[in-house]
TIKOL-584660 format. One record per atom (N, C-alpha, C): residue in one letter; z, y, x. Coordinates in steps of 0.02 Angstrom, whole numbers, plus 50000, padded with zeros to 5 digits. Layout:
BEGIN
AZYX
...
This chain:
BEGIN
F499994993950045
F500034999849998
F499995006550042
T500375006250099
T500425012150143
T499715013850170
C499285008950185
C498645010750211
C498215014250157
L498265012050091
L497905015450041
L498155022450030
V498825023550031
V499115029950025
V498895034350081
L498805032150142
L498565036350193
L497845037450186
D497445032950159
D496765034450143
D496655039450093
T497085039550042
T497055044249994
T497235051350020
D497775051550059
D497965057650094
D497395060850134
R497105056350172
R496525058250216
R495945060850173
A495765057350119
A495275059550075
A495405066750046
L496065067950031
L496245074550001
L496125079650061
V496315078150121
V496255082550178
V495495084550186
L495105079450185
L494375080050193
L494055084450137
L494265083050078
L494065086950020
L494215094350026
E494865095450045
E495115102150053
E494725105850108
E494555102450160
E494195105550218
E493465107050193
Y493215102650154
Y492505103450125
Y492495109850076
C493025110150037
C493055116049989
C493065122450023
K493425122750078
K493475128750118
K492805131250139
K492305126750146
K491675128650171
K491205130950111
L491405129850055
L491005131549995
L491115138949976
R490705143350000
R490805150349986
R490305153749948
K489685150949947
K489125154149913
K489275153249832
P488985158349797
P489065158349726
P488785151449693
E488245149349718
E487965143149688
E488335136949705
E488855137249752
E489225131849772
E489915131549732
Q490045136549696
Q490695136849659
Q490775131749608
Q490285129449576
Q490325124149523
Q490505117549559
L490235116349617
L490375110249652
L491115110849681
K491295116849699
K491975117449725
K492485116049668
K492335118649604
K492775117449552
K492825110149532
A492255106449535
A492235099049525
A492655095849576
I492585097149639
I492965093949691
I493705095049681
R493895101249663
R494615102849652
R494875098349596
K494485097049541
K494685092749490
K494815085749515
V494365083349558
V494445076649588
V495095076449629
M495225081649665
M495835081849704
M496435081649659
G496405085349603
G496965085149557
G497035077749528
I496525074349516
I496565067549495
I496885062849546
F496675063849612
F496975060049666
F497755060949670
K497945067049658
K498655068849662
K499035067049600
S498715064949547
S499055063849483
S499495057149483
S500025057049446
S500435050849446
S500035045249416
L499605046649367
L499175040849341
L498745037549392
F498425041749433
F497995039249490
F498435035249539
Q499005037949554
Q499425034249602
Q499655027849572
A499775027549507
A500005021149476
A499415016149478
L498815018349465
L498245014349469
L498095011349537
L498185016049586
L498115014349655
L498605008849675
G499205009449651
G499725004849662
G499544997849636
S499274997949572
S499034991849539
S498464988549579
F498034992849596
F497424990149639
F497664987149701
T498194989849734
T498454987649799
T498754980749787
K499174979949734
K499524974049717
K499024968249707
K498484970149671
K497994964549660
K497644962649723
T497504967749768
T497174966249831
T497674961849873
T498294963749877
T498764959649916
T498824952749894
R498804951449826
R498864944949797
R498244940649815
H497704943549822
H497084940049833
H496834940049905
G497304942249952
G497134942550021
G496974949750038
T496994951250103
T496824958150121
T496094959750122
T495934965850117
T495214967550115
T495064972550169
S494434972550194
S494264977350248
S493904983450218
H493824983450152
H493514989550120
H493944995450117
P493665001450123
P494045007150118
P494315008150047
S494835012050038
S495055013549975
S494515017949933
L494535017449869
L494065021049833
L494105028649847
P494635031949849
P494675039249867
P494295040849935
T494445036849981
T494135037850046
T493405036250046
A493185031550013
A492465029950004
A492125035749967
F492445038349915
F492155044449878
F492145050349926
A492635051549961
A492685057750004
A492115056850058
C492025051050087
C491555049950138
C490815050950111
D490745048750047
D490075049350011
D489925057350001
V490405060549985
V490345067649973
V490255071750037
L490645070050091
L490655073450149
L490175070750205
G489945064950195
G489515061750243
G489865059550304
C490465056450294
C490835053950351
C490485048250381
P490595047150443
P490355040950476
P490715034550452
K490385028950448
K490715022950428
K491055020150488
D491625016450476
D491965013150531
D491565007650560
């Protein structure tokens, strides 16, 4: 579970950094959408779902796939794959 929490935290940091770069008027809608996603990642419901996902993953063995938030952030930001 700790790994996924750290992945979520890292995704939030990456999204925040990306939002800071969005300054043009035409980018404000994207910035607003990203802020909504960040709010979802921080929500207690998302954290509960993340915990449920982690418990299922642990029961079925470990996985080498990144967490959903990190995968999303990397898709948005173009992060290199491990």
